[in-house]
C-alpha positions in Angstrom: 23.3 142.3 -40.0 20.9 143.1 -42.9 17.4 141.7 -43.2 18.4 138.9 -45.6 21.2 137.7 -43.3 18.7 137.8 -40.4 16.2 135.7 -42.4 18.8 133.1 -43.3 20.0 132.9 -39.7 16.5 132.4 -38.5 15.8 129.6 -41.1 19.0 127.9 -40.1 18.0 128.0 -36.5 14.6 126.6 -37.2 16.0 123.8 -39.3 18.1 122.7 -36.3 15.1 122.4 -34.0 14.1 118.8 -33.4 11.4 119.5 -30.8 7.9 119.4 -32.5 6.4 121.4 -29.7 8.7 124.3 -30.4 8.1 124.1 -34.2 4.3 124.1 -33.5 4.7 127.2 -31.3 6.7 129.0 -34.0 4.0 128.0 -36.6 1.3 129.2 -34.3 3.1 132.5 -33.7 3.5 133.2 -37.4 -0.1 132.3 -38.1 -1.3 134.5 -35.2 0.9 137.4 -36.4 0.2 137.2 -40.1 -2.7 134.9 -40.6 -4.0 134.8 -44.2 -2.4 138.2 -44.8 0.9 136.5 -45.3 -0.3 134.4 -48.2 -2.6 137.0 -49.8 0.1 139.7 -49.8 2.5 137.6 -51.9 2.4 138.8 -55.5 3.0 136.4 -58.4 6.6 137.6 -58.6 7.1 136.9 -54.9 5.4 133.6 -55.4 8.1 132.4 -57.7 10.8 133.6 -55.3 8.9 131.8 -52.5 8.9 128.6 -54.4 12.6 128.9 -55.0 13.1 129.6 -51.3 11.1 126.5 -50.4 13.1 124.4 -52.7 16.3 125.7 -51.1 15.0 124.9 -47.6 14.1 121.4 -48.7 17.6 120.8 -50.1 19.1 122.2 -46.9 17.0 119.9 -44.7 18.2 117.0 -46.8 21.7 118.0 -46.1 21.1 117.9 -42.4 19.8 114.3 -42.4 
């Protein structure tokens, strides 16, 4: 499995989690691991890709409801 497939599988798994405590733990883990570096390392090109990704995730969440 390549990195993109792994990312998609991870997002799908997270979207299926209904337990807020688990979501908070995942969020805390990401913040602890990357902190502000994650946001500051995103270039403007990546920012556009990130926005598209967020829009896709929002559409996917809508489909699960």
